[in-house]
C-alpha positions as CSV (number, residue, x, y, z in Angstrom):
1,X,66.8,107.7,111.4
2,X,70.3,108.4,110.3
3,X,72.1,105.9,108.2
4,X,75.0,105.6,105.5
5,X,73.6,103.7,102.5
6,X,74.9,103.0,99.1
7,X,72.8,102.5,96.2
8,X,70.8,104.8,94.0
9,X,67.0,105.1,94.3
10,X,67.1,104.5,97.9
11,X,65.0,107.8,98.4
12,X,62.3,107.2,96.1
13,X,62.1,103.6,97.3
14,X,61.6,104.8,100.7
15,X,58.8,107.1,99.7
16,X,57.1,104.1,98.3
17,X,57.4,102.0,101.3
18,X,56.2,104.9,103.4
19,X,53.3,105.8,101.3
20,X,52.0,102.0,101.5
21,X,52.4,101.8,105.2
22,X,50.6,105.0,105.8
23,X,53.7,106.8,107.2
24,X,54.2,110.6,107.0
25,X,57.3,112.9,106.9
26,X,60.6,112.8,104.4
27,X,63.5,111.1,103.5
28,X,66.8,113.1,102.4
29,X,70.5,113.2,101.7
30,X,72.7,115.1,104.3
31,X,75.6,116.8,103.5
32,X,77.7,114.4,105.0
33,X,76.7,111.5,102.6
34,X,74.2,109.9,104.9
35,X,70.4,109.5,104.6
36,X,67.9,111.1,107.1
37,X,64.5,110.0,107.7
38,X,61.6,111.5,109.8
39,X,58.9,109.2,109.9
40,X,55.5,109.4,111.7
41,X,52.4,107.1,112.1
42,X,51.3,104.4,114.4
43,X,53.6,102.0,116.3
44,X,52.9,99.3,113.8
45,X,53.5,100.9,110.5
46,X,56.7,102.7,112.2
47,X,58.1,99.3,113.3
48,X,57.4,97.6,109.6
49,X,59.3,100.6,108.0
50,X,62.0,100.7,110.6
51,X,62.6,96.8,109.4
52,X,62.7,98.2,105.8
53,X,65.2,101.0,106.5
54,X,67.4,98.4,108.1
55,X,67.5,96.6,104.8
56,X,66.8,98.9,102.2
57,X,65.7,97.8,98.4
58,X,67.6,94.8,96.9
59,X,70.2,97.0,94.9
60,X,71.1,99.3,97.9
61,X,73.5,98.4,100.7
62,X,72.7,99.6,104.4
63,X,75.9,100.1,106.1
64,X,74.3,101.5,109.7
65,X,71.1,103.0,111.1
66,X,70.6,105.2,113.9
67,X,67.3,105.3,115.4
68,X,66.2,108.4,117.3
69,X,62.4,108.8,118.7
70,X,61.8,112.5,118.5
71,X,58.1,113.7,119.7
72,X,55.4,113.3,116.7
73,X,54.5,116.8,115.4
74,X,51.3,115.3,113.4
75,X,52.3,118.2,110.8
76,X,52.8,115.9,108.2
77,X,50.3,114.9,105.5
78,X,52.4,112.5,103.4
79,X,55.8,111.2,102.8
80,X,58.5,113.2,100.5
81,X,61.8,113.4,99.3
82,X,63.4,116.7,100.6
83,X,66.0,118.3,99.0
Protein backbone atom coordinates (compact mmCIF):
# COMPACT_ATOMS: atom_id res chain seq x y z
CA UNK A 1 0.00 0.00 0.00
CA UNK A 2 1.17 3.48 -0.76
CA UNK A 3 -0.91 6.46 0.19
CA UNK A 4 -1.12 10.10 1.18
CA UNK A 5 -2.08 10.65 4.82
CA UNK A 6 -2.46 13.69 7.04
CA UNK A 7 -2.63 13.06 10.76
CA UNK A 8 -0.23 12.40 13.59
CA UNK A 9 -0.06 8.85 14.86
CA UNK A 10 -1.23 7.07 11.71
CA UNK A 11 1.75 4.70 11.72
CA UNK A 12 1.36 3.77 15.38
CA UNK A 13 -2.38 3.20 15.06
CA UNK A 14 -1.67 1.06 11.99
CA UNK A 15 0.68 -1.11 14.09
CA UNK A 16 -2.09 -1.59 16.66
CA UNK A 17 -4.69 -2.57 14.03
CA UNK A 18 -2.28 -4.90 12.20
CA UNK A 19 -1.26 -6.62 15.42
CA UNK A 20 -4.90 -7.11 16.42
CA UNK A 21 -5.61 -8.72 13.03
CA UNK A 22 -2.51 -10.96 13.08
CA UNK A 23 -0.91 -9.07 10.19
CA UNK A 24 2.89 -9.00 9.92
CA UNK A 25 5.10 -6.51 8.08
CA UNK A 26 5.80 -2.80 8.46
CA UNK A 27 4.62 0.79 7.99
CA UNK A 28 6.89 3.76 7.25
CA UNK A 29 6.95 7.31 5.97
CA UNK A 30 8.42 7.62 2.50
CA UNK A 31 10.73 10.47 1.49
CA UNK A 32 7.97 12.01 -0.69
CA UNK A 33 5.62 12.36 2.30
CA UNK A 34 3.51 9.31 1.55
CA UNK A 35 3.07 6.33 3.87
CA UNK A 36 4.10 2.84 2.74
CA UNK A 37 2.80 -0.40 4.23
CA UNK A 38 3.94 -3.95 3.60
CA UNK A 39 1.43 -6.38 5.09
CA UNK A 40 1.27 -10.18 5.13
CA UNK A 41 -1.47 -12.38 6.53
CA UNK A 42 -4.50 -14.47 5.63
CA UNK A 43 -6.96 -13.13 3.05
CA UNK A 44 -9.71 -12.25 5.54
CA UNK A 45 -7.32 -10.33 7.81
CA UNK A 46 -5.75 -8.52 4.85
CA UNK A 47 -9.20 -7.52 3.57
CA UNK A 48 -10.06 -6.03 6.99
CA UNK A 49 -6.69 -4.29 7.14
CA UNK A 50 -7.16 -2.84 3.65
CA UNK A 51 -10.54 -1.40 4.72
CA UNK A 52 -8.83 0.21 7.72
CA UNK A 53 -6.09 1.70 5.49
CA UNK A 54 -8.72 3.41 3.35
CA UNK A 55 -10.22 5.08 6.43
CA UNK A 56 -7.39 5.37 8.96
CA UNK A 57 -7.96 6.46 12.54
CA UNK A 58 -10.61 9.11 13.22
CA UNK A 59 -8.01 11.92 13.49
CA UNK A 60 -6.32 11.20 10.14
CA UNK A 61 -7.32 12.10 6.60
CA UNK A 62 -6.45 9.45 3.99
CA UNK A 63 -6.27 11.18 0.61
CA UNK A 64 -5.41 8.18 -1.59
CA UNK A 65 -4.49 4.51 -1.38
CA UNK A 66 -2.71 2.41 -4.00
CA UNK A 67 -2.72 -1.33 -3.39
CA UNK A 68 -0.04 -3.63 -4.83
CA UNK A 69 -0.02 -7.35 -4.16
CA UNK A 70 3.58 -8.63 -4.08
CA UNK A 71 4.43 -12.25 -3.37
CA UNK A 72 4.28 -12.99 0.35
CA UNK A 73 7.70 -13.66 1.87
CA UNK A 74 6.78 -15.01 5.31
CA UNK A 75 9.90 -13.42 6.84
CA UNK A 76 8.06 -11.04 9.18
CA UNK A 77 7.17 -12.18 12.71
CA UNK A 78 5.37 -9.00 13.82
CA UNK A 79 4.18 -5.65 12.52
CA UNK A 80 6.31 -2.60 13.24
CA UNK A 81 7.13 0.97 12.32
CA UNK A 82 10.22 1.19 10.13
CA UNK A 83 12.35 4.31 9.95
